[in-house]
N, C-alpha and C positions, 0 to 999 in steps of 0.2 A: 749772223755769224756768232757762234758760241765758242769761247776759248777752250772749253773741255772737249770740243770736237777735234782738236789737234793733238799732236804728239807732245808738245811742250805744256807743262803745267803753268798756271798763273804764278805759283811760287817761284818756279825757275825763271820765268820771264821777269818778274819783279826784282828778284834778287840779283840776277845777272845785270840788268839795267842799272840798278843802284850801285853795284860794285864797279862796273865799267866807267860810270860817269862820276863816281865819287859823291853820290847823293847821300846826304845825311840831314833830312828835313822831316818835319811832322807830316803825317798823312791823314786823310779823312775820306769818308765815303761820300759819294755824290751821285745823284740820279739813281736812287734806290728802287728796288722792285715794289710793285703794288701787291700787298698781301691780302689774303681772303678777309673780307669784312671791313676793309678800309674804304674810305671815301676818296675818290680820285679828284678832289677839288684842286690839289696842288700836285700834279703829276711829277713823279720822280723824287718827291720830298716827303713821303709819308712816314709816320712815326714807327709803325711796326716794320715796314720795309727797311728803315734806317737801323733798327735794332738787329734785324736779320743780317744786313750788310756789315755792321760792326762786328758781329760774331763771326761771320765768314772771313773778314779781314784778319781778325785776331787769330783765327785758325791758320791762315796762311803765314802770318808772322811767327806764331808759336812753332810751326813746323821747322823753322830755321834753328831753333834752340837745341 
């Protein structure tokens, strides 16, 4: 299942949930994608994948501004 296959965006889902629940906490990326050229010795926790996921999350957060 990929969230982008549905009508709601990750931004809408994230912000609606946070507003409805009164959530005001730090967030972090977890279980990141494996990027080309990375070694898969620690699946879900690779360096380039983490950089990609942080940038993706920043884009979602910046879209709210």
